[in-house]
N, C-alpha and C positions, 0 to 999 in steps of 0.2 A: 544213311538210309534206315528208317524205322521199320519195324515189323508190323504186319497187319494181322490182328488177332483173329483166329478162326471163328470165335463166337460173334465177332462183329460182321464177318463175311456171311455167316449163317443168317443173320437177321437182315441182310440186304444193305449193309452200310459198309463203306470203305474209308479207311483213315488215310488221308493224304500224306505221303511220305515227307513232302517238303514243307507243308504248313501245319501238320499235326492236328487236323480237324476232321470232324466226321461229316461226310457228304451223303445225303439221302439219294438213293438211286430210284428211278421209277419202278413201279411194280412190274411192268411189262417191258423188258429190255430185249426181248427175242427179235431177231431179224426177220424180215419178210421172207417167206418160204419155209420157215422152221415148222416142223411137223411134231405133233404130240398125239398120244393115245388118250382118249376120254370117252367113257361110256361105251367102250368097244368099238368106237369109230376113230379113224385117223382124222385129226383136225390140222389144218394148215393156216399159218398166219398170213393174212392179206393186209393190204393197206387200211381195211375197214375192221381189222381184228381177226380173231380165230373163226374159221368156217369149217364145217365138215367137208372133207376132201372130195367125196363123191359128188356133192352138190356143186362145189367149186369147179370140179373138172367138167360137169355137164354144162355149167353156165359158160365156161370158156368155149366148149364145143358148139353151143347154139348161139353164142355171141350176145347173150342178154341174161338178166337176172331171172331166176325162177319166179313164177307167179305164186300167189298164196295157196292155189289149189293144185299145185304140181308137186309130185314126189319123184325122187330118183331112187329106182329099185335096183338092187344088186341081183343080177340074173342068177348067179351061182349061189346066192345067199351068203357069200363070204364078205363081211364088212371091210375086210382089209384089202380086197381086190377091187381097186378103183380105176382099172383100166377102162377107157371109154367103151370098148367092145363088151364089157360086162355090165354096163350101166344102161338103164331104160327109163325114159321119161314117161310118167303116168299121172293120171289124176288120182286124188285121194280115194275116190270110189273104186276105181280099177285096182288100186293097190290093196284095198281092204278086201275086195272079192277074191283077189289072187291068194291072199294069206289065210282067208277064213272060209272059203268055200269048202264044204264037206266037213267043217269042224264039228266034232261031237262035243256038245255042251250039256251040262246038267240042267235040270228044270229050274233050279235056283239061279244059275248064270243067265239063262234065257229070260227069266223074269227080271233080273237086274238090268239087262240090256234093254228090255222093253220099257222099264220104268225110266231109264235114263233118256229114252227118246221121247217120252211124253212131253206135252207142252203144259206149262203152268200159267195160271191166271195171275194177274197183277195182285189180286187179293191174297192168293196163296203165298206169293213172294213176300208181301207185307207181313203176313202172319209169321213166316219163317224168320224174317228180320226181327220182329218183335220178340220172338222166343229167344233168339241169340242175344238181343240187346238187354234182355232181363237177366242175363248171366248164364244161361244154358250153353254148354260147349257145342261147337259145330258137330262134333262126333255124336253127342247125345241127341241133338236136334235131328241128325240123320236117322238115328235109331227110332226116334219117336214118329217121324213122318214117313219113313220108308224111302226117302230121297237120298241119293248118294252124297257123301261128304263134299265131293267136288262141286255138285250142283248147289248144295247149301252154301258153300264158299262163294260161288259166283253170284248167288242171290244177295248175300250179305254185302259183297263189294259192288253192288248195284250194276252187275253186268247183265242180269235178267231183270227186266221190268224196273228201270231206274226210277227212284223216287225223285219227285221234282221239288 
């Protein structure tokens, strides 16, 4: 029986003891039900891949997938407590109100929120695309126009007023 070198194991390859050849293992070899911590949330591996556990638990409880406008709220605000008694199904709007009602924001932050909510014309989106296509970075385009980088990015990717 030959030895399997630790460096080979580290990069996800195993040397077959009987044939002395390297076999590539798939990147994701975790079994269904495996849990990991990511971005402060527990994720669980399902047959469709990794899902945030609180969302998975709620889907199992209600017997269907969450719709795009639904959010699962942790009542005690502990992201690790995924017991169904600590989870509440809400709309995005309800969840936003819950976390931001009474928030004290600076005038600058209020202005940024207001700017993010404004609607843009097709012509404005075309101008932004032209600025970026001429070589200006999206960050600089955001500074010039007063539009957030995220909205600039969405305009450039044709998610806001698609070019035909």
